[in-house]
C-alpha positions in Angstrom: 12.2 -13.3 7.1 11.3 -10.9 4.4 9.5 -8.9 6.9 13.7 -8.3 8.1 14.6 -7.8 4.5 12.2 -5.1 4.2 13.1 -3.6 7.2 17.0 -3.4 6.2 15.4 -2.4 2.2 13.3 0.9 4.3 15.9 2.2 6.4 18.5 2.7 4.1 15.9 4.4 1.8 16.0 6.4 4.7 19.8 6.7 5.0 20.3 6.7 1.2 18.6 10.6 0.9 21.3 11.6 3.0 24.6 9.6 1.6 24.6 9.3 -2.1 27.5 6.7 -1.5 25.1 4.7 -0.5 23.8 1.5 -3.2 22.1 -2.2 -2.6 22.8 -4.7 -5.6 20.7 -7.6 -5.3 20.7 -11.7 -7.0 18.1 -11.7 -8.4 15.9 -11.5 -5.4 14.8 -8.7 -4.6 11.0 -9.6 -4.1 12.3 -13.0 -1.5 15.3 -10.5 0.7 12.8 -7.6 0.7 15.4 -5.4 -0.9 12.4 -4.3 -3.0 11.9 -1.6 -1.3 14.4 0.2 -2.0 14.6 -0.8 -5.9 11.4 0.4 -6.1 11.6 3.8 -4.9 15.4 4.4 -5.3 17.7 4.7 -8.5 20.7 3.9 -7.0 19.7 -0.2 -7.6 21.7 -2.5 -9.2 19.6 -6.5 -10.3 23.2 -8.6 -10.5 20.9 -11.3 -12.3 21.9 -15.2 -10.6 25.4 -13.9 -10.8 26.9 -14.1 -7.3 30.6 -14.0 -8.4 29.9 -11.3 -10.5 27.8 -9.1 -8.3 30.5 -9.5 -4.9 33.2 -8.1 -7.8 31.2 -5.3 -8.9 30.9 -4.5 -5.5 33.9 -3.7 -4.7 34.4 -2.0 -7.5 31.6 0.9 -6.5 33.7 0.6 -2.9 37.4 1.3 -4.8 35.2 4.8 -5.6 33.8 5.5 -2.7 30.6 4.7 -3.4 28.6 2.2 -0.1 27.7 -0.6 -1.5 25.1 -3.2 0.1 24.4 -6.9 -1.2 22.2 -8.8 -0.5 20.8 -12.8 -1.3 20.7 -15.7 0.2 22.9 -16.6 2.7 24.2 -19.8 1.4 24.8 -18.3 -2.2 27.1 -15.4 -0.2 28.6 -18.2 1.4 29.4 -21.0 -1.6 29.2 -19.5 -4.8 30.6 -16.0 -4.2 33.2 -17.6 -0.9 36.3 -15.7 -3.4 34.8 -12.7 -4.7 34.2 -11.9 -1.0 37.6 -13.2 0.1 40.0 -12.0 -2.1 38.3 -8.5 -3.2 36.5 -7.5 -0.4 38.1 -9.1 3.0 42.1 -8.7 2.4 41.0 -5.5 0.3 39.7 -3.6 3.4 36.6 -2.4 1.3 33.2 -0.9 3.0 30.9 -3.5 1.5 27.9 -5.0 3.7 26.5 -8.3 2.8 22.5 -9.4 3.8 22.6 -12.8 3.5 19.0 -13.9 4.4 17.2 -17.2 4.2 19.8 -19.6 6.3 17.2 -22.2 7.7 16.0 -24.9 5.7 12.2 -23.6 6.3 11.6 -19.4 5.1 8.2 -20.2 3.7 7.6 -19.6 0.4 11.2 -19.4 -1.1 12.6 -22.8 1.1 11.9 -26.5 1.8 7.4 -27.0 3.2 6.7 -27.2 6.3 4.8 -30.8 7.0 0.7 -29.8 7.9 
């Protein structure tokens, strides 16, 4: 999963050189979901911390000013912790916010349930 996130972050890093409106917002999981690749190499990265609702609201705010935010977090945190903000701030207003949810399964290596030996 981390490799897939890195691939996505590498793509965004490449795209950000030609599109200055592209931003990445992360919920304190950049080392797990691969977004650290973007964070290390681009100053349009926001570390939102463990505050999923605020992270979505930040992304919506950026989108209203013409920015194109990509939000990285664990899938469960986006689906459950930030549901209302996604529904009201992003979906109902049709804002161009991209949500990248990782670690949707129960056994995801070092970040999930330990697998039996």
